[in-house]
All heavy atoms as an XYZ file, in Angstrom:
885
protein
N      98.141    -26.821   -173.149
C      97.951    -26.372   -174.442
C      96.495    -26.409   -174.958
O      96.085    -25.695   -175.778
C      98.879    -27.157   -175.389
C      98.868    -26.660   -176.806
S     100.210    -27.428   -177.712
C      99.368    -28.275   -178.938
N      95.700    -27.396   -174.478
C      94.345    -27.445   -174.843
C      94.080    -28.476   -175.947
O      94.963    -29.012   -176.503
N      92.791    -28.600   -176.161
C      92.310    -29.569   -177.193
C      92.614    -28.954   -178.582
O      92.489    -27.813   -178.833
C      90.826    -29.620   -177.080
C      90.024    -30.846   -176.739
C      90.657    -32.196   -176.794
O      91.216    -32.565   -175.767
O      90.526    -32.894   -177.793
N      93.051    -29.793   -179.531
C      93.220    -29.354   -180.916
C      91.909    -28.864   -181.506
O      90.829    -29.375   -181.112
C      93.667    -30.631   -181.645
C      94.202    -31.526   -180.592
C      93.419    -31.191   -179.326
N      91.971    -27.881   -182.369
C      90.782    -27.473   -183.023
C      90.443    -28.343   -184.235
O      91.234    -29.174   -184.673
C      91.013    -25.975   -183.628
O      92.031    -26.073   -184.593
C      91.447    -25.076   -182.457
N      89.198    -28.149   -184.770
C      88.787    -28.890   -185.953
C      89.778    -28.629   -187.114
O      90.066    -29.562   -187.884
C      87.368    -28.512   -186.355
C      86.307    -29.125   -185.508
O      86.625    -29.973   -184.604
O      85.138    -28.721   -185.653
N      90.281    -27.410   -187.218
C      91.199    -27.103   -188.318
C      92.478    -27.876   -188.139
O      93.040    -28.336   -189.148
C      91.492    -25.588   -188.268
N      92.933    -28.026   -186.910
C      94.179    -28.834   -186.625
C      93.890    -30.332   -186.955
O      94.771    -30.990   -187.565
C      94.656    -28.669   -185.230
C      95.198    -27.326   -184.945
C      95.402    -27.067   -183.465
O      94.550    -27.362   -182.661
N      96.508    -26.412   -183.087
N      92.710    -30.843   -186.521
C      92.405    -32.202   -186.873
C      92.356    -32.443   -188.407
O      92.784    -33.395   -188.952
C      91.098    -32.618   -186.231
C      91.128    -33.020   -184.791
C      90.404    -32.286   -183.841
C      91.947    -34.061   -184.359
C      90.404    -32.601   -182.523
C      91.900    -34.408   -183.017
C      91.217    -33.717   -182.133
O      91.243    -34.030   -180.821
N      91.751    -31.411   -189.145
C      91.677    -31.497   -190.550
C      93.035    -31.481   -191.199
O      93.356    -32.233   -192.134
C      90.771    -30.435   -191.134
C      90.506    -30.527   -192.608
C      89.733    -31.781   -192.980
O      88.724    -32.099   -192.442
N      90.309    -32.584   -193.894
N      93.910    -30.599   -190.735
C      95.308    -30.543   -191.218
C      96.019    -31.886   -191.053
O      96.708    -32.375   -191.902
C      96.059    -29.446   -190.554
C      95.641    -28.028   -191.024
C      96.397    -26.958   -190.239
O      96.904    -27.160   -189.189
N      96.421    -25.766   -190.820
N      95.891    -32.419   -189.837
C      96.469    -33.761   -189.548
C      95.981    -34.803   -190.489
O      96.676    -35.667   -190.991
C      96.230    -34.143   -188.095
C      96.986    -33.324   -187.082
O      97.883    -32.564   -187.494
O      96.600    -33.361   -185.869
N      94.604    -34.810   -190.736
C      94.033    -35.812   -191.622
C      94.553    -35.609   -193.078
O      94.841    -36.593   -193.699
C      92.491    -35.673   -191.560
C      91.721    -36.578   -192.565
C      92.040    -38.067   -192.295
C      90.247    -36.311   -192.385
N      94.665    -34.354   -193.546
C      95.147    -34.124   -194.862
C      96.552    -34.620   -195.061
O      96.882    -35.253   -195.971
C      95.068    -32.613   -195.197
C      93.604    -32.150   -195.344
O      92.687    -32.943   -195.441
O      93.415    -30.885   -195.274
N      97.414    -34.309   -194.034
C      98.804    -34.791   -194.062
C      98.877    -36.307   -194.025
O      99.677    -36.972   -194.767
C      99.576    -34.166   -192.885
N      98.025    -36.909   -193.209
C      98.028    -38.350   -193.023
C      97.580    -39.019   -194.332
O      98.160    -39.964   -194.822
C      97.154    -38.749   -191.910
C      97.131    -40.265   -191.641
C      96.145    -40.581   -190.473
C      96.701    -40.164   -189.130
N      95.964    -40.721   -188.051
N      96.612    -38.391   -195.000
C      96.078    -38.950   -196.257
C      97.180    -38.868   -197.344
O      97.330    -39.950   -198.042
C      94.856    -38.126   -196.725
O      93.875    -38.243   -195.749
C      94.358    -38.597   -198.040
N      97.848    -37.810   -197.422
C      98.986    -37.764   -198.385
C     100.009    -38.810   -198.087
O     100.502    -39.516   -198.999
C      99.631    -36.374   -198.387
C      98.756    -35.326   -199.066
C      99.532    -34.034   -199.262
N      99.965    -33.418   -197.994
C      99.181    -32.640   -197.257
N      97.978    -32.324   -197.615
N      99.623    -32.150   -196.083
N     100.405    -38.923   -196.838
C     101.467    -39.888   -196.447
C     101.079    -41.322   -196.764
O     101.782    -42.106   -197.279
C     101.849    -39.713   -194.924
O     102.287    -38.418   -194.716
C     102.848    -40.720   -194.525
N      99.873    -41.643   -196.321
C      99.345    -42.979   -196.576
C      99.177    -43.340   -197.999
O      99.564    -44.447   -198.421
C      97.969    -43.143   -195.743
C      97.247    -44.352   -196.158
C      98.223    -43.086   -194.318
N      98.623    -42.374   -198.810
C      98.514    -42.724   -200.201
C      99.862    -42.859   -200.900
O      99.966    -43.733   -201.782
C      97.709    -41.611   -200.844
C      96.196    -41.656   -200.526
O      95.701    -42.714   -200.192
N      95.528    -40.529   -200.540
N     100.824    -42.101   -200.491
C     102.168    -42.235   -201.049
C     102.719    -43.630   -200.743
O     103.325    -44.274   -201.552
C     103.112    -41.151   -200.602
C     102.849    -39.807   -201.157
O     102.335    -39.687   -202.263
N     103.264    -38.748   -200.509
N     102.589    -44.068   -199.467
C     103.086    -45.346   -199.076
C     102.365    -46.487   -199.826
O     102.947    -47.439   -200.204
C     103.041    -45.547   -197.632
C     104.087    -44.656   -196.984
C     104.258    -44.829   -195.485
C     105.421    -43.992   -195.019
N     105.598    -44.020   -193.592
N     101.107    -46.301   -200.007
C     100.234    -47.333   -200.738
C     100.703    -47.415   -202.181
O     100.910    -48.500   -202.774
C      98.762    -47.099   -200.654
C      98.087    -47.351   -199.312
C      96.658    -46.895   -199.412
C      98.134    -48.864   -198.978
N     100.974    -46.240   -202.750
C     101.401    -46.203   -204.170
C     102.790    -46.805   -204.349
O     103.119    -47.326   -205.432
C     101.429    -44.754   -204.696
C     100.024    -44.207   -204.880
O      99.062    -44.976   -205.079
N      99.853    -42.887   -204.807
N     103.639    -46.792   -203.341
C     104.938    -47.321   -203.355
C     104.958    -48.832   -202.931
O     105.994    -49.450   -202.911
C     105.939    -46.597   -202.460
C     106.140    -45.173   -202.963
S     107.333    -44.137   -202.071
C     107.397    -44.769   -200.485
N     103.780    -49.351   -202.613
C     103.698    -50.788   -202.218
C     104.021    -51.047   -200.767
O     104.270    -52.225   -200.411
N     104.018    -50.008   -199.940
C     104.296    -50.183   -198.503
C     103.041    -50.214   -197.681
O     102.778    -49.282   -196.902
C     105.256    -49.088   -198.047
C     106.580    -49.130   -198.726
O     107.059    -50.191   -199.086
N     107.191    -47.965   -198.871
N     102.169    -51.223   -197.888
C     100.887    -51.229   -197.299
C     101.043    -51.397   -195.748
O     100.274    -50.788   -194.980
C     100.062    -52.416   -197.846
N     101.953    -52.161   -195.256
C     102.215    -52.278   -193.803
C     102.554    -51.007   -193.158
O     102.034    -50.674   -192.041
N     103.374    -50.178   -193.832
C     103.721    -48.907   -193.271
C     102.562    -47.945   -193.329
O     102.326    -47.168   -192.441
C     104.902    -48.281   -194.022
C     106.197    -48.893   -193.666
C     107.376    -48.286   -194.515
O     107.272    -47.107   -194.783
O     108.348    -49.006   -194.842
N     101.743    -48.016   -194.446
C     100.602    -47.167   -194.549
C      99.591    -47.523   -193.465
O      98.994    -46.623   -192.860
C      99.975    -47.466   -195.922
N      99.429    -48.758   -193.099
C      98.518    -49.137   -192.074
C      99.028    -48.643   -190.720
O      98.160    -48.060   -189.987
C      98.414    -50.693   -192.002
C      97.443    -51.250   -190.866
C      95.994    -50.733   -191.105
C      97.508    -52.747   -190.887
N     100.273    -48.714   -190.417
C     100.796    -48.194   -189.175
C     100.610    -46.629   -189.089
O     100.219    -46.075   -188.052
C     102.279    -48.538   -189.005
N     100.787    -45.980   -190.235
C     100.674    -44.508   -190.301
C      99.181    -44.101   -190.049
O      98.917    -43.114   -189.375
C     101.262    -44.034   -191.563
C     102.752    -43.900   -191.617
O     103.418    -44.153   -190.509
O     103.315    -43.648   -192.697
N      98.277    -44.805   -190.747
C      96.914    -44.420   -190.670
C      96.321    -44.577   -189.278
O      95.434    -43.900   -188.823
C      96.086    -45.149   -191.766
C      95.711    -46.563   -191.338
C      94.799    -44.361   -192.065
N      96.930    -45.528   -188.475
C      96.433    -45.779   -187.124
C      97.052    -44.807   -186.083
O      96.574    -44.823   -184.923
C      96.688    -47.261   -186.795
C      95.924    -48.294   -187.587
C      96.386    -49.716   -187.212
C      94.459    -48.119   -187.460
N      98.147    -44.121   -186.509
C      98.811    -43.297   -185.557
C      97.978    -42.023   -185.306
O      97.353    -41.476   -186.219
C     100.181    -42.830   -186.147
N      97.879    -41.604   -184.082
C      97.170    -40.384   -183.692
C      95.743    -40.255   -184.245
O      95.449    -39.350   -185.011
C      98.011    -39.201   -184.109
C      99.374    -39.193   -183.469
O      99.531    -39.546   -182.311
N     100.345    -38.847   -184.224
N      94.853    -41.176   -183.855
C      93.479    -41.040   -184.296
C      92.851    -39.792   -183.678
O      93.277    -39.402   -182.638
C      92.802    -42.364   -183.863
C      93.640    -42.801   -182.700
C      95.023    -42.313   -182.964
N      91.846    -39.246   -184.342
C      91.146    -38.136   -183.852
C      90.251    -38.380   -182.652
O      89.014    -38.157   -182.714
C      90.430    -37.529   -185.062
C      90.080    -38.770   -185.830
C      91.251    -39.703   -185.658
N      90.742    -38.870   -181.544
C      89.897    -39.269   -180.442
C      89.135    -38.141   -179.793
O      87.977    -38.395   -179.353
C      90.801    -40.022   -179.372
C      91.519    -41.279   -179.862
C      92.383    -41.788   -178.774
C      90.512    -42.323   -180.313
N      89.695    -36.965   -179.693
C      88.988    -35.887   -179.005
C      88.185    -34.992   -180.013
O      87.591    -34.015   -179.554
N      88.172    -35.362   -181.253
C      87.560    -34.517   -182.241
C      86.007    -34.672   -182.160
O      85.452    -35.730   -181.994
C      87.933    -35.004   -183.651
S      87.275    -34.042   -184.968
N      85.342    -33.494   -182.228
C      83.901    -33.480   -182.138
C      83.252    -33.384   -183.527
O      82.040    -33.590   -183.619
C      83.436    -32.277   -181.310
C      83.999    -32.207   -179.910
C      83.528    -33.323   -179.034
C      84.015    -33.125   -177.611
N      84.561    -34.318   -177.005
N      84.030    -33.186   -184.550
C      83.580    -33.029   -185.939
C      83.376    -34.439   -186.524
O      84.313    -35.118   -186.864
C      84.541    -32.196   -186.747
C      84.060    -31.898   -188.114
O      83.467    -32.743   -188.794
N      84.296    -30.700   -188.541
N      82.100    -34.844   -186.765
C      81.803    -36.131   -187.295
C      82.382    -36.345   -188.672
O      82.742    -37.433   -189.060
C      80.337    -36.376   -187.225
C      79.923    -37.838   -187.496
C      80.502    -38.823   -186.459
O      80.512    -38.506   -185.248
N      81.044    -39.923   -186.938
N      82.410    -35.305   -189.453
C      82.944    -35.426   -190.830
C      84.393    -35.802   -190.843
O      84.873    -36.653   -191.593
C      82.751    -34.125   -191.601
C      83.203    -34.248   -193.047
C      82.983    -32.996   -193.874
O      82.492    -31.983   -193.324
N      83.341    -32.991   -195.087
N      85.153    -35.295   -189.906
C      86.586    -35.643   -189.795
C      86.789    -37.053   -189.333
O      87.556    -37.880   -189.886
C      87.336    -34.644   -188.845
C      87.406    -33.241   -189.509
C      88.715    -35.140   -188.547
C      87.902    -32.153   -188.553
N      85.914    -37.441   -188.364
C      85.949    -38.841   -187.867
C      85.575    -39.803   -189.005
O      86.224    -40.826   -189.192
C      85.001    -39.027   -186.724
C      85.417    -38.346   -185.453
C      84.432    -38.635   -184.326
C      84.806    -38.109   -183.014
N      83.854    -38.433   -181.957
N      84.543    -39.497   -189.774
C      84.109    -40.348   -190.879
C      85.168    -40.420   -191.937
O      85.437    -41.502   -192.472
C      82.802    -39.862   -191.488
C      81.625    -40.001   -190.540
O      81.748    -40.767   -189.491
O      80.561    -39.370   -190.749
N      85.845    -39.323   -192.277
C      86.892    -39.338   -193.248
C      88.077    -40.144   -192.829
O      88.727    -40.815   -193.629
C      87.348    -37.890   -193.605
O      86.274    -37.139   -194.186
N      88.392    -40.103   -191.531
C      89.462    -40.880   -191.013
C      89.130    -42.389   -191.126
O      89.947    -43.206   -191.543
C      89.730    -40.506   -189.528
O      90.081    -39.073   -189.505
C      90.919    -41.323   -188.986
N      87.898    -42.733   -190.817
C      87.390    -44.124   -190.903
C      87.509    -44.555   -192.367
O      88.036    -45.682   -192.591
C      85.974    -44.238   -190.436
O      85.949    -43.879   -189.037
C      85.447    -45.668   -190.564
N      87.084    -43.756   -193.261
C      87.188    -44.117   -194.686
C      88.615    -44.332   -195.166
O      88.933    -45.264   -195.883
C      86.516    -43.015   -195.563
C      85.048    -42.961   -195.460
C      84.412    -41.700   -196.186
O      85.162    -41.146   -197.094
O      83.310    -41.360   -195.857
N      89.533    -43.506   -194.608
C      90.920    -43.719   -194.984
C      91.494    -45.004   -194.445
O      92.167    -45.756   -195.183
C      91.755    -42.520   -194.455
C      93.254    -42.539   -194.745
C      93.545    -42.528   -196.236
C      93.969    -41.358   -194.035
N      91.156    -45.347   -193.195
C      91.619    -46.589   -192.620
C      90.999    -47.752   -193.478
O      91.762    -48.714   -193.801
C      91.159    -46.757   -191.163
C      91.458    -48.122   -190.641
C      91.811    -45.694   -190.311
N      89.720    -47.749   -193.793
C      89.076    -48.757   -194.475
C      89.665    -48.914   -195.902
O      89.804    -50.046   -196.461
C      87.598    -48.605   -194.515
C      86.891    -48.732   -193.184
C      85.420    -48.366   -193.334
C      87.101    -50.011   -192.500
N      90.056    -47.829   -196.504
C      90.721    -47.841   -197.856
C      92.049    -48.586   -197.758
O      92.435    -49.275   -198.668
C      90.745    -46.489   -198.453
O      91.746    -45.734   -197.812
N      92.827    -48.332   -196.646
C      94.078    -49.020   -196.506
C      93.857    -50.519   -196.353
O      94.517    -51.364   -196.961
C      94.866    -48.479   -195.314
C      96.091    -49.308   -194.978
C      95.279    -46.993   -195.599
N      92.867    -50.827   -195.575
C      92.585    -52.289   -195.323
C      92.113    -52.946   -196.644
O      92.506    -54.082   -196.960
C      91.484    -52.494   -194.246
C      91.706    -51.994   -192.887
C      90.548    -52.302   -191.881
C      93.025    -52.565   -192.278
N      91.362    -52.253   -197.419
C      90.904    -52.756   -198.673
C      92.031    -52.991   -199.674
O      91.972    -53.814   -200.574
C      89.822    -51.894   -199.305
N      93.107    -52.164   -199.512
C      94.246    -52.215   -200.389
C      95.270    -53.313   -200.029
O      96.222    -53.534   -200.740
N      95.016    -54.031   -198.983
C      95.878    -55.097   -198.496
C      95.181    -56.480   -198.838
O      94.057    -56.633   -198.426
C      96.206    -55.008   -197.012
C      96.948    -53.692   -196.761
C      97.031    -56.177   -196.550
C      97.213    -53.421   -195.256
N      95.855    -57.268   -199.542
C      95.302    -58.570   -199.945
C      95.073    -59.447   -198.695
O      95.814    -59.347   -197.745
C      96.242    -59.261   -200.933
C      96.461    -58.580   -202.218
C      97.439    -59.319   -203.100
C      97.738    -58.527   -204.357
N      98.819    -59.107   -205.112
N      94.040    -60.310   -198.807
C      93.762    -61.171   -197.664
C      94.926    -61.982   -197.197
O      95.106    -62.172   -196.050
C      92.580    -62.091   -198.018
C      91.272    -61.363   -198.155
O      91.155    -60.209   -197.746
O      90.256    -61.991   -198.657
N      95.761    -62.405   -198.156
C      96.888    -63.243   -197.868
C      97.966    -62.447   -197.088
O      98.858    -62.989   -196.436
C      97.548    -63.820   -199.136
N      97.910    -61.073   -197.152
C      98.949    -60.250   -196.548
C      98.462    -59.589   -195.269
O      99.138    -58.772   -194.689
C      99.350    -59.141   -197.502
C     100.066    -59.691   -198.749
O     100.701    -60.801   -198.582
O     100.069    -59.093   -199.794
N      97.246    -60.014   -194.776
C      96.725    -59.434   -193.491
C      97.702    -59.670   -192.306
O      97.961    -58.769   -191.631
C      95.330    -59.950   -193.192
C      94.332    -59.438   -194.236
C      94.914    -59.551   -191.805
C      92.919    -60.021   -194.100
N      98.266    -60.894   -192.288
C      99.197    -61.213   -191.196
C     100.420    -60.293   -191.198
O     100.904    -59.843   -190.207
N     100.960    -60.074   -192.410
C     102.079    -59.234   -192.558
C     101.714    -57.755   -192.209
O     102.503    -57.024   -191.592
C     102.585    -59.202   -194.046
C     103.285    -60.481   -194.435
C     103.840    -60.279   -195.833
C     103.591    -61.532   -196.700
N     103.914    -61.330   -198.080
N     100.521    -57.366   -192.527
C     100.045    -55.957   -192.283
C      99.960    -55.671   -190.794
O     100.277    -54.570   -190.364
N      99.581    -56.656   -189.964
C      99.427    -56.427   -188.528
C     100.680    -56.871   -187.720
O     100.682    -56.717   -186.533
C      98.174    -57.071   -187.961
C      98.174    -58.588   -188.123
C      96.972    -56.470   -188.612
C      97.063    -59.263   -187.398
N     101.660    -57.467   -188.374
C     102.761    -58.072   -187.693
C     103.516    -57.088   -186.832
O     103.970    -57.409   -185.663
C     103.772    -58.671   -188.681
N     103.635    -55.860   -187.222
C     104.436    -54.864   -186.461
C     103.607    -53.916   -185.620
O     104.043    -52.955   -185.116
C     105.327    -53.983   -187.379
C     106.384    -54.903   -188.087
O     106.896    -55.779   -187.473
N     106.637    -54.643   -189.324
N     102.313    -54.200   -185.522
C     101.383    -53.336   -184.722
C     101.478    -53.750   -183.274
O     101.421    -54.962   -183.012
C      99.953    -53.454   -185.281
C      99.702    -52.906   -186.701
C      98.233    -53.125   -187.043
C     100.142    -51.504   -186.939
N     101.499    -52.781   -182.417
C     101.443    -53.025   -180.963
C      99.993    -53.116   -180.487
O      99.107    -52.900   -181.215
N      99.895    -53.367   -179.187
C      98.520    -53.518   -178.580
C      97.658    -52.298   -178.810
O      96.447    -52.427   -179.088
C      98.800    -53.771   -177.077
C     100.143    -54.248   -176.999
C     100.918    -53.679   -178.200
N      98.181    -51.099   -178.685
C      97.339    -49.871   -178.875
C      96.863    -49.757   -180.320
O      95.689    -49.473   -180.532
C      98.221    -48.640   -178.532
C      97.373    -47.322   -178.642
C      98.183    -46.067   -178.089
N      97.333    -44.968   -178.060
C      97.131    -44.156   -179.157
N      97.598    -44.402   -180.271
N      96.313    -43.069   -179.000
N      97.682    -50.018   -181.269
C      97.349    -49.963   -182.654
C      96.334    -51.003   -183.014
O      95.383    -50.825   -183.742
C      98.570    -50.073   -183.586
C      99.487    -48.928   -183.589
C     100.532    -48.973   -182.472
O     100.599    -49.996   -181.743
O     101.182    -47.943   -182.252
N      96.468    -52.246   -182.400
C      95.455    -53.272   -182.632
C      94.142    -52.884   -182.078
O      93.053    -53.152   -182.680
C      95.957    -54.593   -182.026
C      97.114    -55.266   -182.732
C      97.644    -56.438   -181.879
C      96.824    -55.667   -184.114
N      94.125    -52.237   -180.899
C      92.843    -51.810   -180.338
C      92.153    -50.737   -181.233
O      90.975    -50.780   -181.467
C      93.083    -51.199   -178.946
C      93.425    -52.157   -177.906
O      93.407    -53.388   -178.179
O      93.783    -51.778   -176.751
N      92.993    -49.874   -181.718
C      92.434    -48.812   -182.603
C      91.958    -49.403   -183.936
O      90.872    -49.069   -184.393
C      93.518    -47.706   -182.938
C      93.835    -46.993   -181.634
C      93.113    -46.801   -184.033
C      95.122    -46.096   -181.689
N      92.730    -50.349   -184.443
C      92.318    -50.992   -185.732
C      90.976    -51.720   -185.525
O      90.065    -51.694   -186.342
C      93.411    -51.986   -186.194
C      93.087    -52.817   -187.404
C      92.664    -51.886   -188.592
C      94.274    -53.679   -187.831
N      90.826    -52.404   -184.369
C      89.562    -53.166   -184.115
C      88.409    -52.163   -184.085
O      87.315    -52.463   -184.546
C      89.672    -53.939   -182.802
C      88.516    -54.814   -182.549
S      88.346    -56.127   -183.819
C      89.461    -57.347   -183.181
N      88.605    -51.027   -183.470
C      87.508    -49.996   -183.476
C      87.070    -49.649   -184.846
O      85.921    -49.504   -185.192
C      87.902    -48.784   -182.671
C      88.030    -49.052   -181.176
C      88.550    -47.839   -180.471
C      88.781    -48.176   -178.969
N      89.339    -47.121   -178.218
N      88.049    -49.467   -185.785
C      87.729    -49.071   -187.150
C      87.099    -50.269   -187.856
O      86.271    -50.051   -188.777
C      88.986    -48.617   -187.846
C      89.349    -47.155   -187.484
C      90.547    -46.870   -186.766
C      88.539    -46.082   -187.833
C      90.911    -45.573   -186.466
C      88.879    -44.797   -187.453
C      90.067    -44.552   -186.781
O      90.362    -43.307   -186.462
N      87.563    -51.467   -187.569
C      86.903    -52.630   -188.218
C      85.425    -52.667   -187.852
O      84.578    -52.945   -188.759
C      87.633    -53.927   -187.775
C      88.996    -54.017   -188.409
C      86.824    -55.172   -188.223
C      89.904    -55.128   -187.841
N      85.113    -52.470   -186.552
C      83.721    -52.470   -186.183
C      82.905    -51.341   -186.772
O      81.800    -51.537   -187.255
C      83.560    -52.419   -184.624
C      83.710    -53.726   -183.970
C      84.791    -54.009   -183.129
C      82.764    -54.750   -184.175
C      84.931    -55.282   -182.572
C      82.902    -55.970   -183.590
C      84.022    -56.250   -182.819
O      84.115    -57.514   -182.188
N      83.534    -50.188   -186.891
C      82.859    -49.088   -187.555
C      82.645    -49.401   -189.079
O      81.547    -49.032   -189.652
C      83.678    -47.809   -187.482
C      83.650    -47.107   -186.103
C      84.369    -45.811   -186.068
C      83.502    -44.696   -186.629
N      84.112    -43.414   -186.423
N      83.597    -50.103   -189.683
C      83.418    -50.484   -191.102
C      82.363    -51.603   -191.283
O      81.763    -51.690   -192.352
N      82.117    -52.393   -190.263
C      81.127    -53.415   -190.382
C      79.701    -52.913   -190.306
O      78.713    -53.623   -190.702
C      81.338    -54.514   -189.281
C      82.511    -55.397   -189.488
C      82.787    -56.215   -188.216
C      82.281    -56.325   -190.642
N      79.469    -51.754   -189.785
C      78.119    -51.175   -189.531
C      77.369    -51.095   -190.863
O      76.261    -51.654   -190.931
C      78.202    -49.826   -188.898
C      76.848    -49.167   -188.822
C      78.691    -49.980   -187.445
N      77.874    -50.540   -191.943
C      77.077    -50.473   -193.173
C      76.891    -51.787   -193.874
O      76.066    -51.994   -194.762
C      77.777    -49.417   -194.093
C      79.158    -49.378   -193.519
C      79.096    -49.771   -192.138
N      77.803    -52.815   -193.582
C      77.727    -54.030   -194.173
C      78.534    -54.280   -195.448
O      78.564    -55.352   -196.039
N      79.214    -53.184   -195.891
C      80.035    -53.292   -197.098
C      81.340    -53.943   -196.786
O      81.931    -53.683   -195.672
C      80.287    -51.899   -197.670
C      79.061    -51.191   -198.008
O      78.030    -51.855   -198.413
O      79.028    -49.917   -197.963
N      81.884    -54.750   -197.607
C      83.158    -55.432   -197.420
C      83.167    -56.229   -196.158
O      84.294    -56.397   -195.517
C      84.293    -54.404   -197.392
C      84.548    -53.745   -198.802
O      84.307    -54.367   -199.731
N      84.969    -52.549   -198.769
N      82.087    -56.743   -195.705
C      82.041    -57.453   -194.398
C      82.918    -58.701   -194.437
O      83.545    -59.052   -193.440
C      80.648    -57.748   -193.984
O      80.018    -58.601   -194.935
N      82.954    -59.417   -195.568
C      83.795    -60.607   -195.672
C      85.241    -60.256   -195.373
O      85.915    -60.969   -194.528
C      83.610    -61.281   -196.983
O      82.278    -61.576   -197.186
C      84.419    -62.583   -197.038
N      85.720    -59.266   -196.058
C      87.133    -58.833   -195.852
C      87.382    -58.364   -194.393
O      88.390    -58.724   -193.806
C      87.522    -57.764   -196.792
O      88.823    -57.311   -196.589
N      86.479    -57.510   -193.900
C      86.650    -56.985   -192.574
C      86.573    -58.125   -191.485
O      87.269    -57.976   -190.461
C      85.597    -55.933   -192.271
C      85.793    -54.584   -193.049
C      84.634    -53.654   -192.789
C      87.075    -53.968   -192.648
N      85.819    -59.149   -191.743
C      85.731    -60.176   -190.787
C      87.073    -61.022   -190.767
O      87.461    -61.564   -189.706
C      84.502    -61.129   -191.104
C      83.187    -60.565   -190.720
C      82.056    -61.446   -191.250
C      83.032    -60.300   -189.178
N      87.692    -61.041   -191.931
C      89.041    -61.708   -191.933
C      90.075    -60.781   -191.112
O      90.874    -61.390   -190.416
C      89.499    -61.828   -193.382
C      88.761    -62.857   -194.180
C      89.218    -62.997   -195.591
C      88.282    -63.982   -196.367
N      88.565    -64.036   -197.778
N      89.952    -59.511   -191.278
C      90.808    -58.622   -190.458
C      90.501    -58.791   -189.027
O      91.406    -58.877   -188.143
C      90.532    -57.198   -190.841
C      91.361    -56.762   -192.065
C      90.922    -56.723   -193.373
C      92.725    -56.337   -192.109
N      91.907    -56.331   -194.167
C      93.052    -56.092   -193.437
C      93.715    -56.205   -191.136
C      94.306    -55.646   -193.850
C      94.949    -55.703   -191.543
C      95.233    -55.486   -192.863
N      89.186    -58.921   -188.668
C      88.763    -59.096   -187.288
C      89.411    -60.352   -186.746
O      89.923    -60.363   -185.581
C      87.243    -59.169   -187.231
C      86.693    -59.248   -185.850
N      86.642    -60.458   -185.184
C      86.186    -58.338   -185.017
C      86.092    -60.242   -184.008
N      85.790    -58.962   -183.863
N      89.355    -61.381   -187.453
C      89.905    -62.669   -186.983
C      91.398    -62.592   -186.747
O      91.933    -63.064   -185.728
C      89.574    -63.796   -187.968
N      92.115    -61.961   -187.713
C      93.542    -61.813   -187.586
C      93.962    -60.930   -186.355
O      94.884    -61.251   -185.629
C      94.134    -61.229   -188.861
N      93.221    -59.785   -186.181
C      93.532    -58.948   -185.104
C      93.202    -59.565   -183.755
O      93.998    -59.461   -182.862
C      92.781    -57.532   -185.222
C      92.927    -56.702   -184.027
C      93.240    -56.808   -186.495
N      92.163    -60.320   -183.689
C      91.780    -60.995   -182.476
C      92.839    -62.122   -182.104
O      93.245    -62.249   -181.007
C      90.361    -61.672   -182.617
O      89.407    -60.646   -182.906
C      90.046    -62.342   -181.321
N      93.261    -62.767   -183.190
C      94.231    -63.773   -182.945
C      95.603    -63.233   -182.380
O      96.186    -63.725   -181.487
C      94.556    -64.578   -184.244
C      95.521    -65.702   -184.074
C      95.788    -66.460   -185.387
O      95.377    -66.025   -186.445
N      96.401    -67.614   -185.272
N      95.958    -62.066   -182.944
C      97.256    -61.437   -182.496
C      97.051    -60.714   -181.200
O      97.839    -60.782   -180.290
C      97.806    -60.523   -183.535
C      99.062    -59.878   -183.053
C      99.781    -59.045   -184.065
C     101.135    -58.634   -183.389
N     101.783    -57.584   -184.076
N      95.992    -59.921   -181.057
C      95.753    -59.102   -179.909
C      94.999    -59.636   -178.785
O      94.900    -59.050   -177.679
N      94.407    -60.803   -179.019
C      93.532    -61.434   -177.980
C      92.197    -60.794   -177.838
O      91.892    -59.827   -178.555
N      91.373    -61.280   -176.973
C      90.022    -60.804   -176.813
C      90.007    -59.364   -176.175
O      89.066    -58.673   -176.361
C      89.223    -61.696   -175.901
C      88.981    -63.136   -176.474
C      88.159    -63.953   -175.439
C      88.173    -62.992   -177.757
N      91.155    -58.983   -175.612
C      91.209    -57.575   -174.999
C      90.964    -56.548   -176.039
O      90.352    -55.457   -175.718
N      91.433    -56.706   -177.281
C      91.291    -55.637   -178.281
C      89.843    -55.523   -178.685
O      89.472    -54.457   -179.246
C      92.164    -55.869   -179.474
S      91.888    -57.350   -180.420
N      89.018    -56.507   -178.359
C      87.561    -56.329   -178.652
C      86.865    -55.516   -177.558
O      86.014    -54.755   -177.890
C      86.969    -57.737   -178.789
C      87.496    -58.481   -179.971
C      85.388    -57.632   -178.935
C      87.028    -59.943   -180.116
N      87.261    -55.756   -176.373
C      86.535    -55.158   -175.210
C      87.060    -53.819   -174.756
O      86.418    -53.144   -174.034
C      86.355    -56.145   -174.038
C      85.546    -57.362   -174.484
C      87.701    -56.499   -173.539
N      88.289    -53.475   -175.110
C      88.895    -52.251   -174.681
C      88.220    -51.038   -175.398
O      87.849    -51.061   -176.453
C      90.401    -52.204   -174.860
C      91.076    -53.004   -173.769
C      92.585    -52.762   -173.856
N      93.255    -53.483   -174.854
C      93.727    -54.710   -174.680
N      93.648    -55.272   -173.489
N      94.335    -55.280   -175.640
């Protein structure tokens, strides 16, 4: 079938944004986190789509209280933890929200082990 086009990646991002925002508005942060990590734009060449996806993931993380981080990652599998760790590192680059992201980093490392850092 071939690689998805930028338009398809953008449609997927738009749909994901609506779904995630609806779940956050309903107080389902754990489900929103699982949804935002599903099907990341790994093959996408459009940096704007990748950046928008990163912003969406980081907004979900920011919407989860520090005390609820463990609940947020409780139902994530190894693949989702690996993907989440990549977004955590991308979020740490500008230095904004580093305290919160380091708490996420610690929780993901504790659950997923060191493998999620190096994969």
